[in-house]
N, C-alpha and C positions, 0 to 999 in steps of 0.2 A: 805661535798655532794658535787657533781660537778656542776658548772652552766652550766645551759643549753643555747646552742648558736644556733642561727637560720641557715639554710643552707647559707644565704648570709654572716653572721659573719663567718662562716667555711671557706667560699671560699676565704676571704678578709684577713685570716691568712695562705694563702698557700705561698709555697717557691716563687711562681712566682712575686708577687708583690715585694717581697724583692729583687730580682733580678733587677726589674722593677725600684724600688727606688735607688738603687745603680748605676745604670746605666751598668749592666752587660747584655747587651742585648745580646752580641755573647754566654752565659751560657746558655740561655732559650732554652729548649726543647718541643718537642709537649708531652711529658709526664707531664711536668709541668703544660701544659695548659689543659690537660685532667683531672688533679688531681684537677685542679678548676672546671671542669664539673660535675666530680662525686661529689663534695662537694654540688654542687647545686642541686643533684639529676637527672642531666641531661646525656644522654649517647653520643648524636651525635651532639646535637644543643642547642643552649639557644635563648633567644630573646634578641635583641638588648637594650631592656630597662634593661635588668638583667644585660648586660654588662656595661651599662652606670652606674649603681649604683655601680658595682666594681671599674670603672677608677676614680668617685669622690671622693674617699679618699683624705682626705687633706695631709696625709705624702707622697702621691706618688710623688708630684712636677709638677703635670700637672694642667695647665692651662684650662679653659673652651674651649678656642680655640683649645686646643691639644686633649681634649676629642671630642669635635665635629668633628675635622679631623680624629681620630680613628674611631669613628662610622660609619663616610661616607666611608672610605676607607675600612672597613671590609665588610660593607653591600652595595657594589657596585650598587648592583641590586634593591635595595630597598625592598629585602622580609620581611624585620622584623625578619629574624633568621640567626643565625652566627653558622658555624662547628667549629669544632676544628682547622683545616685546616686555615679557615678564621682568626682565632683570632692569631693564631702563626705568619701566614705571617705579620699580621698587625704590630704585637709587634716585629719583626725582620727584617723587610725590607722595612715599611713604614717610612714616612716623620717624625713622632713623635718620633720613636726609632732612628732615626739618631739624632734629637735635644738632645735626653736624654744622647746618647753616647758622643756628644760633650761636653755635661753639665759635665760629669763625667770626661772627660780628661782634660778640660781647664776651667772648673768651669763657674760659672753664676754671671753676675752682680746681679740679682735680682730674686728671686722666686716668681711668684704669684700663691698662692693656688688656689683651686677652689672657695674659700670661698671668694675670692678677685678679684678684677677685675682692668683694667685700667679706667682711666679718660674717654677715649674716648669710651671705651665698657660701662661705665656708662652713660653718655649722649645718645649713641645711643638706649640705652635699655629705658632711659626715654622718647627720643622721640619716640619709637615705642609704648609704652604705652599712650602717649598722642593721638597719631595717632588713635590707637584703640579708645580710650574714645571718641574722635572727631567724628570720623567716626560712632560710635555707638550712639552718640546722634543725629548726622545728619542724621540717616536713618529715623527714624519716620517724621522729617520735609521734607526730600527729597521726600518721599513717598507722604505726603500731599501737599507738592507743585505741584507735578505732577497732582494727582488726581484735586486739585483746579484749575490748568491749563488747563486739559481736559474738565471739567465741564466748564468753561468761553468760551473755545473756541466752544463747542458743543452748548452753547447757543446762542452764537452770529452768529454763521456761518449756523448751522443747514443744514448740508449737507443732509441730507434726504429730506428735502422738496426743497431743491436745485437741486437734482437730478431728482426729478419728475418733477419740472419745465422745465428743460433742456430735460427732454422725451416727455414732450406735446409738446414742439416746435419741436422735431425731428419728431414725429408722424405726425404732422400737414405737415411736408415737405415731408414726404415720403409716404404720403397715399392721394390717390385720383383716379379721372377719369384715370390721366395720370400719371404713378409712377415714380418716380425718377431714377429708375434702367433701364428707356427707353431713358435717355439723353445719346447721343454719340457725339453730335456735338452742334454748335451754334443754329442751326434751332430748334433741338429738345429741347435744353434748353428753348428756348421762348415759345415752345409748352407748354412744362410743367409749365412754370410761368402763363400761362393761364387756364390750366385744372387742374393743380394740386395744384401749391402754391395759388392762389387767391381763389378757392375755399373752401380752408381749413384754410387760415391766417386769411384771410379778408373775410370770409363768409358772404353772404348777404340774402342767403335764403337756400333751400335744393334742389337746382338743382344737380342730377347726373346723370348718365347713366341708374340708375332706375327710376328716376322720370324726365322728360322730360320738363313739365310745371311747370313754377314756380308759388308762390302764389301771387295772386295781389296786396297784401300789402307787400311792400318789409320789413317790420319789424316785419311780423306775426312769421316767423318761426326763425327770429334772431334778436329780439328785442334790443339788444345793440350794435352800429355800433363799429366797430373795436374792438372786443371781440375775443380772440383766443380761442376757446373751452369754451366760456360763462364765464370766470374767469378773464383772463390777458387782459386787456385793453392797447391797444396798443395808447402811447401817439403820438399827433402831426402827424405822418405820417410813411410809411416805407421807408427807405433810400437805395438806389443802388448806390452803391460806385465801381466805375471802375478805375482800375489800370491798366496805358497803357504807353507804351514807343513811342518814335518816331523812324522810321525807319533810320537805320543806315547802311553803307556799309557793306557788307558781307566779313568776314574774309577769303575770297577764292580767287583763282586766276582769273583773268579777264573772261579768256574761261569758268569756271564753274559758276562763277556769274551772268553772261549775260545768260546762259541756267536755272540757278535756277529762274531768275525773268526778264521777256523779257523786263521790263520797264527801270528800272535803276541801277538792281542788288544790289539791298536792301536787309536785312534782319530785321526779327519782334522779338520781346520779348527781345531785348538786351538792353543794354543802361539805360539812365536815366529813372526813373521813375517818372510819374505824376499822379495827382488823380483827377477825376472828379465825382461829386454829382450829383443824381437825384432822385425826391422823388414822392412818390404814396399815396395819400391821400385817407384815407379810407371812407372819407365822399361821395366821387364821385361813382355814378352809376358803376355796373360792365362793363357795355357795355362800357363807356369810360375808364375804367381801361386797358381793354383788349384794347380797340384801343390805347391808349397810349403805351403799351407794343408791339403792333404790328408797329405803327410808327418807335418805337425805333430798332426793329428788321428791318424794311425795310431801316431805316438810316444806318444800319452796324454801331450801336453806340459801340456793343461787335466786335469789327473787329480783323484783324488778329495780330494789335500791342497791344492787350488786355492781360494783364499779369495773372489778376484775376477780379472776380465779386463779391463782398459781397452784401447779403442782411440783413439788419441790423435793427432791431426793440429794442424800449424802453417801457416797460409795467408797468402797476402797478398790484398786485393783494390786492384787499381791504379785503379780508377774511384773506389772512394771513399777510398783511401790509408788503409787500414786493415789490421791483423794481426788474426787472429782464432787464440785456443786453443780447441781444440775435443776433448772427451774423452766417450765413451760407454762407459757401465760394465756388465757382467754381475757381479752378485754371487752366489756360491753358498753358500747357507746350509745350515746343519746339517739342516733340516727338508726337503731335497732341493728347494726353491723355489729356481727362478733368477731373481732379483729384478733387473730390466732398469731402468737409471737415467741419466739425461740428467746427465753428470757435469759436472765444472768447466769453464766456457763463458764465455771473454771476448773483449771486442773491444776494440781500441785505436787511436788515430790512430798513424799512422806518425809525422808530426810535427804535434806538437800545436799548434806555434806557427809554422804554415807562412806566416800572413798577420798583420799587426800587429793588424788589429782582434780577433784571438781573444785577444790580450793586455790589451785594453782593460778588460774588466770584470775581470779578476785584479787589475790594477792599481787600481781604484776600491775594489774590496772589501779591500785591502791597507791602502788609505787610511782607510776606515770602521775596520779594525781597531786600527790605531796612533791614530786619534783616539778611539776608547773606551779604550785604554790610557792615553792621557794625561790625559783625563778623571777616571779611577778613581785614578788617581796623585795627581791635584790633591786628591782628599779623602783618599787612604789615607796620605799623608804627614804632613800638618797632625795628622791622627789618631792616627798613629804617635809624633808628638814628645810627645803627652799620656801616653804609655805604654801599659803592657797594656790599661788601662781604656778609653783612647781607641781602640784598635784592635778591642777586643771590641765597644764600641758602634758601629765603623764596620760590622763584619761581621755585618748583617743579612743575611736571605735573600736579598734582591732585589740588594743587592750582590754576595754571592755568585756568584748568576746570572749579573752581569756579569763577574766574572774568570773564571767557568768557559765563558762564551761568547769572552771573549778568549784563553783556552788552547786552547779547541777549534779555534778559527779558526787559531791559528799552527800547532796539530796537523796541521788538514786540510792547510794550505799544505805544509807539511814532507813529508808523504807524497805528496802529488801532485809536488813537485819530485823525490822520490826515483825516482818512475815517469818522468818525462822524462828524468831521467839516464840511467836504465837503458835506454830507448827509443834515446836519442840515442847512448849510446856502448857499452854492452855489446851490444846486439843487433847492430849494425853489425860487431862485431869477431867476433862467432858466424859470421854470414853469410859474412864474406870468405872464409874458409879453407875453406868446403864448394865442392868441385868440381861441383856439380849441373849447372852450364852444360855441361860437357863431354859429359854425359849427354845432355841435351837436342838440343845439336846432333847427335850421332849419329843420334838419333831422327829429328829433323828432316830429315838428309842421305840416311838410307836409307828414308825415308819409311815405316818400320815401327817396331815395339817390338823390345827387344833380347833376346836370351838371355842365361843366367847366365854362359856363357864370355865372350860380347862385353862384358857388362858389367865382368868381372874383367880384360878387355884394356884397359879405358879406365882404370878406377880401383881403387886395393886395397880391395875390399869391406869387411874388417874396420876400415880406417882410415876408410873414409868411414862406416861406422855409428858409429863413435866421435865424429865431426864432428858427426854428426846428433844423437847422444846430448847434445853439449854446448850445441848449439842448442837442443834440446829443453829442457834444463835451463834456458837463459836465458830463452826465452819462458814456461815454466811459474812461473819466478820473477817475470817482469812480471806476468803472468796473477795470481799471487796478492796481488801489492801494487795490483794494481787493484783487485782484489776488496777490499783492506782500504780503498783509496780510498772504493768505494762505501758499505762500513761505516761509515768515520767520516762520511760525509756524511749517511747515515742518522740516525746520534746527532745531529749538530750541527743538523738541522733541528728537533728537540725541544729543544735547547737554543734556538734562535731563537725557537721558540714561546713559552718562558718569557719570553724578552725581549720578545716583544709583549704578553705578558700583564702583563709590569711597566709598559709602556708605556700599556696600557688603564687603567690606575690613575688617571690623570691626568683622567678625566672618567667622572662617574658612569653616563653611559648606556653607556660601552663596559665600564666595570667591574662591570655588574651580572651578567655571568656570572660572574666569579670570586667575586664575592660569594655568589652563590647557590649555587656549590660549596662553598664553606668553609662556609657556614651549615647548607648539607644534610648536610655531611659526615658528621658522627657517627650520624644516623639511617641515612644510606646504607650506611655502614659496618657496622652493627648488622643492618640488613635483608639486605645481602649475604651475611652470615654464614649466615643462614636459607635465602637462596636458594641458596646456593653447596652448602650440604648436600643439600637437595631435589634439586638440578641432579645433584650427583654420583650420589644413589640411582638417579635415572632412567638416567643416563647407563652406570653399572654394571650395570642391569638390561638396557639394550640391550647390552651386552658379552657378557651372559651368553646372550641370547636369538639373537643375531646374529652373532656373534664368527666361528662356522664357515662363514658362507657370503658376508658382508659386509665388504669391505676396510675401510671406515670404522670397523667395529667390532671388528678385529681385535686390538687392543692399547688399554690404558686412555687414554694420551694421546690417540690417534686417536678414540677414543669420546666423549671429551669434546668435542673439535673437532667431529667429524661431528654429534653431536647438538646442540651450539650453532647450528652452519650449516645444517642441512638434516633431518637423520634420515630415515628410510627411506621407501621409497613402496611403493604396491601391489604393483609387479614383484618386489621382494625378498620379499614376505609371500606371494604365491600359490602359491608353490612346495613350501610348507610342507603338511603334513598337517593335516585341518582343524580338530581340537582346539589344535593348536599354533598355527593363524592366529587362533581365537578369543582366546588368550592376548595375541598380538602387538597385535591390535586395540584390546583393553581396557589395554594399556600406552599406546599412542599416545594414546587419548582421555584418559587419565588424565593423560599429559604435557600436552597441550594446554590442558585446563581447569584445571589446578593452577598450571602454571610458564608457560605462553605467554600465558592470560588473566587469570588472576586476580594471580599474583605480579608479573607484568610491569607490569601496570597499578598495582599499588600503588606501586612504583618510581618509576614516573612521576610518580604522585600526588604522593609525596612531593618530587620535584625541583620541580614545579610550584608545588605549597604554598610550600616556599622561595622560589621565584622572586616570588610574588606577595607575600610578605611583605617581601622585599628592595626591590621595584620601589615598594610603597606607602611604604615609608619613605623612599625617595629624594625622593619628591614630584616635583616638576617641575624636573631639573637643566639647566643650559644644555647647548646642543648643542655640539658639537665647534668648530663654526666659529664660534659665538658666543663661545666660552672663549679662542677664539685670537684674535678680534678684541678 
C-alpha cells in the first residue's frame, strides 16, 4: 500500500531541490519551479510561508540567513505572495544562488544547516528574547508608574483650581466702569487704575456707574478689607513695580538726534534696566488710594524711560487653602504700543501634605523610581566588570532612556521637596513679622477705612513696606520654583512616553506604530524639507500681506504659528481695497491647494504606506494577553 504524502512533502521531492543541493543553479528552469507549485496545488502564486517551509530542509545546505535573504529578495514588495517568476529569479540570479554556485565549485569550509547557527546568531537570539521578556515585564510597571505620577502631579498642582483663580484675577482686571480695552497711553492707564482696578481688586463698596452713592458704612457691602471677590485675601499690600532705564545718547547722527529730542538728543527704553517699587495698602480709604495714584501720575512716575509696570499681589484663599502670586504687566514698547500681559501667575497649596492620603502617591512613585534604579544597576554593574566594551554594549538607546527616566524622576522629586520646604519654613517666617493684623483690627473697630495719618499712627509705613517687600520676595521665589516644578513635569512626561515606547516593543501589535515611524522616518524627513520650504514661503507672504493689520502676522515666529493654526478669514480681508483683496484671495486659494490639500495628503500617504508595509510583514502576531499567558 502506497504511503500518502502531503502536498508539502511532494513539493520537497521535486527535482528543483536536487539541483539546488548540488549547486547546479544553471540547470534550473521555470518548469522545475512550476512543478513545485503544482505539487503544492497552486497554479500561479504561493505564500511566502510555504516557500519558507520548502527552503528549510536540512539537506539543502541553506543557513537561516540564506533563507531570510531568499524570502526578502523574492518578496521585495512585502505582498506575502510569490509567483513562478519570482522564485525562478531568486534561485538563479540572487545572492544566495551565487553562494551555492561558488560552494559547488570551490567547496565550503563548513556548512551550517538550518537546524544549526553561529554563536553570534545564538547570542543575538538570546538577547532578543531577553529584551522581549524584559519589555513585557516592564510594560505594566511603566503604565503603573505613569498613572501614579499623573495622580501625584494632579493632587499637588490642582490645575483646574489654579486656572479658576487666575481667571478671577483676570476678570477683576478686565471688568469695571473703565475697561482695560480703553487703555492706549499712560494717562488712560492711570484712569483705568482708579476706575477699573481699584473698584474691582481692592473694592471697598458698591460704587459703580449704576450706583452713584456709596453706603455710609464702608464695610457694609464689602465686609472683608482686601478681599478679591470676597475669597482671595490680599496679604500686606499691592505692589507696583516699575522697570526703567536711564536716557542714553541716541544711536543716530547729530542732525537727526537733535531733531528727535530738542534738549540733549537722548533716547529712551534702551540701556541698563533699574527697578523701583511702590505699595498701595488696602487698608487706606479709596479717596486716598485714588489720590496716591493721581499723584504718581502727576509726578510722571511712569515716564518715557519706563519699560514696564507690574501690578503684583500675594493672596490667600482659606477655602482652598492655597496661596496665589498674581502679576499683571504693562509693557511700554519703543513703537509707542502698550502691550498688556497676564504676567507670572502661580497658585500652590499652603500645606501640600495636610493629610496622609496626599503622600501615598508620592511614596508609591518613589518606590517605582528606586525599583527602576535597582534593575538598571543589576545590568550595569556586570557590564562594567567587562570594561569599557561592556559599558558601551550596555549603553544602548533604550537603556539610556531608562537612566534619563530615573534621573528625571529624582530631579522632579528634589524640586518639589524644595518648594515644600520654602512653603513650610520661608513663607511663615516672612508672614510672622508683618503687622497687617493691627491695621485690620482698626478698620473693623472703626467700621471705616483709614487715612494716611491713621496708618502712620499704627505702624511705621516705611518699615511696613520693607516687610511687605520681603514677603513679596519670598512669595515670588516660591512662585518661580513652583513654575520650575511644572516645567520639569512637562519634560518628564515625554520621558515617560519614551519609556512606554520601550515597553511597547515587547508586542508586535503595540510596536507597529514605532516601527512605522522608524521605517518612514527617512522619507518623511526629506518630504518635510520640501513642505517646510513651501510653508515658510506662504507664511512670509502672509507676513508681508497682513503684517500691518493682523496681530498673528506681525512677526515671523507668530506668522509661522498663525499660518499653521488657522490663517486669516474674510473679516481681515474685507477691509482692504479691492485689488488688494484679489491678491489676498489668490494667496489663500494657492495655500489651500498646494499645502493643505496636496502636500499634507502626500505626507499622510507616506506614513500609511509604511504602516501597511510594517503591518503586512508582522503577519498575525499574538495579542498582548496571549503573549502574557
